[in-house]
C-alpha positions as CSV (number, residue, x, y, z in Angstrom):
1,M,0.0,0.0,0.0
2,A,1.2,3.5,-0.7
3,D,2.3,5.4,2.4
4,S,0.1,8.5,2.5
5,V,-2.5,10.3,4.6
6,F,-5.2,8.4,2.7
7,Q,-3.8,5.0,3.8
8,S,-2.4,5.7,7.2
9,I,-4.8,4.2,9.7
10,S,-4.3,0.5,10.4
11,S,-7.3,-1.7,10.7
12,S,-5.9,-2.9,14.0
13,V,-6.3,0.5,15.6
14,L,-9.5,1.2,17.5
15,L,-11.4,3.7,15.4
16,N,-12.5,6.3,17.9
17,Q,-14.3,9.5,17.0
18,E,-11.2,11.7,16.9
19,T,-9.4,9.2,14.6
20,L,-12.4,8.8,12.3
21,Y,-13.2,12.5,11.8
22,A,-9.5,13.3,11.0
23,D,-9.6,10.7,8.1
24,P,-10.2,12.3,4.6
25,Y,-12.4,9.4,3.4
26,V,-14.7,9.8,6.5
27,K,-14.8,13.6,5.9
28,Y,-16.1,13.0,2.4
29,L,-18.6,10.4,3.6
30,A,-19.9,12.8,6.2
31,L,-20.7,15.5,3.6
32,S,-22.0,13.1,0.9
33,G,-25.5,14.4,1.3
34,D,-24.5,18.0,0.6
35,P,-23.7,18.4,-3.2
36,I,-21.7,21.6,-2.8
37,K,-19.7,20.6,0.3
38,S,-19.2,17.0,-0.8
39,A,-17.8,18.2,-4.2
40,D,-15.3,20.5,-2.4
41,E,-14.3,17.7,0.0
42,F,-14.0,15.2,-2.9
43,N,-11.7,17.7,-4.7
44,R,-9.3,17.6,-1.7
45,L,-9.5,13.8,-1.5
46,Y,-8.9,13.5,-5.2
47,A,-5.9,15.9,-5.2
48,G,-4.3,13.9,-2.4
49,L,-4.9,10.5,-4.1
50,V,-3.6,11.8,-7.5
51,G,-0.4,12.9,-5.8
52,T,0.1,9.5,-4.2
53,A,1.8,6.5,-5.8
54,A,-0.3,3.4,-6.4
55,S,0.4,0.1,-4.6
56,S,3.8,-1.4,-5.3
57,G,3.8,-3.5,-8.5
58,S,0.4,-1.9,-9.6
59,K,-0.2,-1.0,-13.2
60,F,-1.8,2.3,-12.2
61,G,-0.2,5.8,-12.4
62,N,-1.5,6.9,-9.0
63,A,-3.6,5.9,-6.0
64,F,-6.8,7.5,-7.4
65,E,-6.6,5.4,-10.6
66,E,-6.1,2.3,-8.4
67,L,-9.1,3.2,-6.2
68,Q,-11.3,4.0,-9.2
69,A,-10.5,0.6,-10.9
70,L,-11.2,-1.2,-7.6
71,L,-14.6,0.5,-7.2
72,R,-15.6,-0.5,-10.7
73,A,-14.2,-4.0,-10.4
74,N,-16.2,-4.6,-7.2
75,N,-19.5,-3.1,-8.7
76,Y,-19.5,-0.1,-6.5
77,S,-19.3,2.2,-9.5
78,K,-20.8,1.8,-13.0
79,G,-18.7,4.6,-14.3
80,K,-17.7,4.4,-18.0
81,S,-15.2,7.2,-18.3
82,A,-11.5,6.4,-18.9
83,I,-9.5,5.5,-15.8
84,G,-8.3,8.7,-14.2
85,I,-11.4,10.7,-15.3
86,V,-13.9,11.1,-12.5
87,D,-17.5,9.8,-13.2
88,A,-20.4,10.7,-11.0
89,S,-20.9,7.0,-10.3
90,D,-17.4,6.8,-8.9
91,R,-18.2,9.5,-6.3
92,T,-21.5,7.9,-5.2
93,G,-19.9,4.4,-5.2
94,L,-17.0,5.7,-3.1
95,A,-19.4,6.8,-0.4
96,T,-20.9,3.3,-0.2
97,A,-17.5,1.6,-0.2
98,I,-16.3,3.8,2.7
99,Q,-19.4,2.7,4.7
100,D,-18.6,-1.0,4.0
101,A,-15.0,-0.5,4.9
102,L,-15.9,1.2,8.2
103,A,-18.3,-1.7,9.0
104,M,-15.2,-3.9,8.7
105,G,-13.3,-1.6,11.0
106,Q,-11.1,-0.1,8.3
107,T,-10.6,3.4,6.9
108,D,-8.1,2.3,4.3
109,V,-10.5,1.9,1.4
110,I,-7.9,0.8,-1.2
111,Q,-6.8,-2.0,1.2
112,F,-10.4,-3.0,1.9
113,L,-11.3,-3.2,-1.9
114,T,-8.1,-5.1,-2.7
115,A,-8.9,-7.7,0.0
116,L,-12.5,-7.9,-1.4
117,S,-11.2,-8.5,-4.9
118,A,-8.8,-11.2,-3.7
119,S,-11.6,-13.0,-1.9
120,G,-13.9,-13.2,-5.0
121,G,-15.1,-9.6,-5.3
122,R,-18.4,-8.0,-4.4
123,G,-21.3,-10.2,-5.4
124,G,-19.2,-13.4,-5.5
125,T,-17.5,-12.7,-8.9
126,K,-14.2,-14.6,-8.9
127,V,-11.0,-13.1,-10.2
128,K,-9.8,-14.8,-13.4
129,Q,-6.5,-14.8,-15.2
130,Q,-6.4,-12.2,-18.0
131,D,-7.3,-13.4,-21.5
132,T,-4.0,-12.9,-23.5
133,T,-5.1,-14.0,-26.9
134,R,-4.6,-11.5,-29.7
135,Q,-7.5,-9.2,-30.4
136,F,-8.3,-7.9,-33.9
137,V,-10.8,-5.1,-34.6
138,S,-11.7,-3.4,-37.8
139,T,-14.5,-0.8,-37.8
140,V,-15.9,1.8,-40.2
141,N,-18.1,4.3,-38.5
142,K,-19.1,7.9,-38.0
143,A,-18.6,7.9,-34.3
144,L,-21.0,10.5,-32.9
145,Q,-20.6,10.6,-29.1
146,L,-23.5,13.0,-28.4
147,K,-23.9,14.2,-24.9
148,D,-27.2,13.5,-23.1
149,L,-28.4,15.9,-20.5
150,G,-26.8,13.8,-17.7
151,D,-23.4,14.0,-19.4
152,A,-23.7,17.7,-19.9
153,T,-24.8,18.3,-16.4
154,R,-21.9,16.3,-14.9
155,E,-19.1,17.6,-17.1
156,L,-20.1,21.3,-17.1
157,T,-20.9,21.3,-13.4
158,D,-17.5,19.8,-12.5
159,A,-15.6,22.2,-14.8
160,Y,-17.7,25.3,-13.7
161,M,-17.1,24.5,-10.0
162,L,-13.4,24.2,-10.6
163,A,-13.4,27.6,-12.4
164,Y,-15.6,29.6,-10.1
165,N,-16.6,27.5,-7.1
166,N,-20.1,28.1,-8.3
167,A,-22.8,25.9,-10.0
168,P,-24.1,26.6,-13.5
169,T,-27.8,27.3,-14.1
170,E,-30.1,24.7,-15.7
171,E,-30.5,27.0,-18.7
172,M,-26.7,27.2,-19.1
173,I,-26.4,23.4,-19.0
174,T,-29.1,22.8,-21.6
175,N,-27.5,25.4,-23.9
176,F,-24.0,23.8,-23.4
177,Q,-25.5,20.4,-24.4
178,K,-27.0,21.8,-27.6
179,E,-23.8,23.7,-28.6
180,W,-21.6,20.7,-27.9
181,N,-23.7,18.3,-30.0
182,K,-23.9,20.9,-32.8
183,E,-20.1,21.2,-32.9
184,L,-19.6,17.5,-32.7
185,K,-21.9,16.8,-35.7
186,A,-20.2,19.4,-37.7
187,Q,-16.7,18.0,-37.1
188,T,-17.2,14.2,-37.0
189,P,-15.7,12.4,-40.0
190,S,-16.2,8.8,-41.2
191,T,-13.3,6.7,-40.0
192,K,-11.9,3.2,-40.7
193,S,-9.9,1.7,-37.9
194,D,-7.8,-1.5,-38.0
195,A,-6.4,-2.5,-34.6
196,V,-4.5,-5.5,-33.2
197,T,-3.8,-5.9,-29.5
198,K,-1.3,-8.3,-28.1
199,F,-0.5,-9.0,-24.5
200,V,3.1,-9.3,-23.4
201,P,4.3,-10.3,-19.9
202,A,5.2,-7.6,-17.4
203,Y,8.4,-8.5,-15.6
204,N,9.9,-7.6,-12.3
205,E,13.5,-6.5,-13.3
206,K,14.6,-6.8,-9.7
207,K,14.1,-10.5,-9.7
208,P,16.1,-12.2,-12.5
209,I,15.7,-16.0,-13.3
210,F,18.9,-18.0,-13.3
211,T,19.9,-21.2,-15.1
212,K,21.9,-24.1,-13.5
213,N,25.0,-23.1,-15.5
214,P,27.6,-21.1,-13.6
215,V,29.4,-18.1,-14.9
216,L,32.9,-19.2,-15.7
217,T,36.2,-17.4,-15.1
218,K,39.0,-17.1,-17.7
219,N,40.4,-20.4,-16.3
220,G,37.1,-22.1,-16.9
221,K,36.2,-22.4,-13.2
222,P,32.8,-21.3,-11.7
223,K,32.9,-17.6,-10.7
224,K,32.0,-16.8,-7.0
225,D,30.8,-13.7,-5.2
226,A,32.4,-12.1,-2.1
227,K,30.6,-14.7,0.1
228,G,31.9,-17.6,-1.8
229,N,28.6,-18.5,-3.5
230,I,28.7,-19.6,-7.1
231,I,27.3,-17.0,-9.6
232,Y,24.9,-18.5,-12.1
233,Q,24.1,-17.3,-15.6
234,Q,20.8,-15.4,-16.1
235,K,18.3,-17.2,-18.3
236,L,17.8,-15.7,-21.8
237,D,14.7,-15.8,-24.1
238,K,14.8,-16.9,-27.7
239,D,15.8,-13.3,-28.7
240,G,18.7,-13.3,-26.3
241,N,17.1,-10.9,-23.8
242,P,17.5,-11.5,-20.0
243,V,14.6,-13.3,-18.4
244,F,12.9,-12.0,-15.1
245,E,10.1,-13.2,-12.9
246,Q,6.7,-12.1,-14.2
247,L,4.8,-9.6,-12.1
248,R,1.4,-10.5,-10.5
249,N,-1.7,-8.4,-9.9
250,A,-3.1,-7.8,-6.5
251,D,-5.4,-10.8,-7.0
252,G,-2.5,-13.1,-7.7
253,S,-3.0,-13.4,-11.5
254,L,-0.1,-13.0,-13.8
255,K,0.4,-9.5,-15.1
256,Y,0.5,-8.6,-18.8
257,K,0.9,-5.3,-20.7
258,K,-1.3,-4.5,-23.6
259,V,0.4,-3.4,-26.8
260,T,-2.1,-2.1,-29.4
261,T,-1.2,-1.2,-32.9
262,T,-3.9,0.9,-34.6
263,K,-4.2,2.2,-38.2
264,D,-6.9,4.9,-38.7
265,V,-8.0,6.3,-42.0
266,A,-10.3,9.3,-41.6
267,E,-11.6,12.2,-43.7
268,G,-10.4,14.7,-41.1
269,M,-9.2,15.1,-37.5
270,G,-12.8,15.4,-36.1
271,F,-13.6,17.0,-32.8
272,T,-10.2,16.4,-31.2
273,A,-9.5,16.2,-27.5
274,E,-7.7,19.5,-27.6
275,E,-10.6,21.1,-29.4
276,Q,-13.1,19.7,-26.9
277,Q,-11.0,21.1,-24.0
278,A,-10.8,24.5,-25.7
279,F,-14.6,24.4,-26.4
280,M,-15.3,23.7,-22.7
281,A,-12.9,26.4,-21.5
282,E,-14.3,29.0,-23.9
283,Y,-17.9,28.2,-22.9
284,I,-17.0,28.5,-19.2
285,A,-15.2,31.9,-19.8
286,A,-18.1,33.2,-21.9
287,N,-20.7,32.2,-19.2
288,F,-19.0,33.6,-16.1
289,P,-21.1,34.5,-13.0
290,G,-22.6,37.9,-13.2
291,D,-21.4,38.8,-9.7
292,W,-17.7,39.2,-9.5
293,D,-17.6,39.6,-5.7
294,T,-14.6,37.8,-4.2
295,K,-16.8,36.7,-1.3
296,Y,-18.7,34.4,-3.7
297,I,-16.3,33.6,-6.5
298,G,-13.7,30.9,-5.9
299,G,-12.0,28.2,-7.8
300,A,-9.5,28.9,-10.5
301,A,-10.7,32.5,-10.9
302,K,-10.0,33.3,-7.3
303,N,-6.6,31.5,-7.5
304,V,-5.6,33.7,-10.5
305,Y,-6.6,36.9,-8.8
306,D,-4.7,35.9,-5.6
307,A,-1.6,35.3,-7.7
308,I,-2.0,38.7,-9.4
309,S,-2.4,40.4,-6.0
310,E,0.7,38.7,-4.7
311,I,3.0,39.7,-7.6
312,N,1.7,43.3,-7.4
313,R,2.4,43.5,-3.6
314,N,5.8,41.9,-4.0
315,N,6.7,44.6,-6.5
316,F,5.2,47.7,-4.8
317,E,2.4,48.0,-7.4
318,D,-1.2,48.8,-6.4
319,V,-3.4,45.7,-6.1
320,P,-6.1,45.9,-8.8
321,T,-9.8,45.1,-8.0
322,F,-11.2,41.8,-8.9
323,Q,-13.6,43.5,-11.4
324,A,-10.7,45.3,-13.1
325,M,-8.8,42.1,-13.6
326,S,-11.9,40.0,-14.8
327,P,-11.0,40.3,-18.5
328,F,-7.5,39.0,-17.8
329,I,-8.8,36.2,-15.5
330,L,-11.3,35.1,-18.2
331,K,-8.6,35.1,-20.8
332,M,-6.6,32.6,-18.7
333,I,-9.6,30.4,-17.9
334,G,-10.7,30.5,-21.5
335,T,-7.5,29.2,-23.0
336,G,-8.1,25.5,-22.3
337,N,-4.4,25.0,-22.4
338,S,-2.2,25.2,-19.3
339,E,1.0,26.1,-21.3
340,V,-0.8,29.0,-23.0
341,A,-2.3,30.1,-19.6
342,N,1.2,30.0,-18.0
343,T,2.6,32.1,-20.9
344,I,-0.1,34.7,-20.4
345,F,0.5,34.9,-16.7
346,K,4.3,35.0,-17.1
347,K,3.9,38.1,-19.4
348,Y,1.9,39.8,-16.7
349,V,4.6,39.0,-14.1
350,D,7.4,40.3,-16.4
351,D,5.5,43.5,-17.2
352,T,4.9,44.2,-13.5
353,R,8.6,43.7,-12.7
354,R,9.5,45.8,-15.7
355,R,7.4,48.7,-14.4
356,T,9.0,48.4,-10.9
357,A,12.5,48.4,-12.5
358,S,11.7,51.7,-14.2
359,R,10.9,53.2,-10.8
360,F,13.8,51.6,-8.9
361,M,16.7,51.7,-11.4
362,S,19.1,50.0,-8.9
363,L,16.9,46.9,-8.9
364,A,16.7,46.4,-12.7
365,E,19.3,43.6,-12.9
366,E,17.6,41.6,-10.1
367,L,14.1,42.1,-11.5
368,N,15.1,41.3,-15.0
369,A,16.6,38.0,-13.6
370,G,13.2,37.0,-12.4
371,N,13.2,38.1,-8.8
372,D,10.7,40.2,-7.0
373,A,11.5,43.6,-5.5
374,K,10.1,43.2,-1.9
375,P,12.8,40.9,-0.4
376,I,15.6,43.3,-1.6
377,V,13.8,46.5,-0.6
378,D,12.8,45.2,2.8
379,K,16.5,44.5,3.5
380,Y,17.5,48.1,2.8
381,I,14.5,49.5,4.7
382,D,15.7,47.6,7.7
383,L,19.3,48.9,7.4
384,A,18.1,52.5,6.9
385,S,15.6,52.3,9.8
386,Q,18.3,50.9,12.2
387,A,20.8,53.6,11.1
388,M,18.3,56.5,11.5
389,E,16.7,55.0,14.6
390,T,13.3,55.6,13.0
391,Y,11.1,53.8,10.5
392,I,12.1,54.6,6.9
393,D,9.5,53.7,4.3
394,I,9.9,53.2,0.5
395,D,8.9,56.8,-0.2
396,D,11.6,58.3,2.0
397,P,14.2,60.4,0.1
398,L,17.0,58.2,1.5
399,M,15.3,55.0,0.1
400,K,14.7,56.7,-3.2
401,T,18.4,57.5,-3.4
402,I,19.4,53.9,-2.5
403,L,17.0,52.4,-5.0
404,N,18.1,54.7,-7.8
405,Y,21.8,54.7,-6.9
406,K,24.2,55.7,-9.7
407,D,27.9,55.0,-9.4
408,E,30.8,57.2,-10.7
409,K,30.7,55.4,-14.1
410,G,27.0,56.4,-14.5
411,N,25.7,52.8,-13.9
412,Y,22.6,52.2,-11.9
413,R,23.2,49.5,-9.3
414,L,22.7,48.7,-5.5
415,P,25.3,50.5,-3.3
416,N,28.0,48.4,-1.5
417,E,28.7,48.6,2.2
418,L,31.0,51.6,2.0
419,E,28.6,53.5,-0.3
420,I,25.6,52.8,1.9
421,S,27.5,53.9,5.0
422,N,28.4,57.2,3.3
423,L,24.7,57.7,2.3
424,F,23.7,57.2,5.9
425,M,26.4,59.6,7.3
426,N,25.3,62.3,4.8
427,D,21.7,62.1,5.9
428,P,20.9,65.0,8.4
429,R,19.0,62.7,10.6
430,M,22.1,60.8,11.5
431,A,23.3,63.7,13.7
432,F,20.3,63.3,16.0
433,T,20.6,59.6,16.6
434,A,21.6,58.2,20.0
435,K,24.7,56.7,18.4
436,S,26.0,60.0,17.1
437,K,25.2,61.8,20.4
438,N,27.2,59.2,22.3
439,E,30.1,59.5,20.0
440,A,30.1,63.3,20.5
441,V,30.0,63.0,24.3
442,N,32.9,60.5,24.2
443,V,35.0,62.8,22.1
444,A,34.3,65.8,24.5
445,Q,35.1,63.7,27.5
446,S,38.4,62.5,26.0
447,L,39.4,66.0,25.2
448,A,38.6,67.2,28.7
449,N,40.7,64.5,30.2
450,K,43.6,65.4,28.1
451,L,43.4,69.1,29.1
452,Q,43.3,68.4,32.8
453,I,46.4,69.7,34.7
454,G,48.0,66.9,36.7
């Protein structure tokens, strides 16, 4: 089992109330009757599982894929989406599985479902060895995958909640269904697909299989390791490749990898996955909530605004209002492509730092290198405030001199220790500091001592 917060409570531990309500599965179960709160709690659970490795030796890319497959294999979910893509049935099935796991004294749902599969599965279905005979498929079709109202409701609601932490209206969902199906019909070509799938064993490369023939030294004697044990030759297949033990699935069956070769001939690209993603993103951006109050808008829109606010504060720029930044936020949400969105935001960051560099010429090199102004400015504000024995802010003439310092060669740069010391000493306020007064008293006292007649 993967070691994570989602699989951390042993079934041997007494499940008291404090333990239960700290568990993310139980938190999701407790809110399963509230569609809004349960969606939010599921998002946190999903994010943690996606970031967690699947069980050792598993074919899955992360713990969520493993959990999803186990839910479907044990008839908790009738989801039909690809593994890794959340189906509404997965969410409702998970709540039931959590209840059954708790009834068995467990909160580790993946461990519970794995044990259930190994014992025959829910409903008495026994686990069988995978059919590894070659599969041939040849199809000619015009594959229209029209969305029904349920599909449209599920997919738009999930995407809309992620974007705004807000649910779409029924009118918006119906319109989305119509627009999607219209676009799909317009783009769907006739396609002929020829595919062959073969199954090849999946091996554990940490467990080689050896022959009875020893490895020989140059003298023809069996070679031995440091402990004196004879080293045997690794077994090779008919192609001369080293042989290893075959992996097994959690139910004990031998593990195989699918290798599918497909040849498609189509009139056009059709409604591609990238176009579908862009369609969804553009629809969500075009149908943003009418109220742009940060008290009610959340999700990706709020995250983008928070990032904008932070980069402005770190570079001494005024923080714009949420309403003022709404066109920029919608532009990012509407791209449907994370790389494009990142490029758009990077340009905003670079432009902000460039404006700050034009105000504080000494910082231009640091800002152009991709650093924010605040950590550097704060350092010099602290130094100046300590020297003047009063708080010096960024608008103080002394700070303006430091942040626009020009050396004898006419280059703008940050002053070194000697130069900053001279700037402090030339400031009239230095004469009124306790340090300067003490130095004057010490000089006067020393002079008086020297003038005394012995």
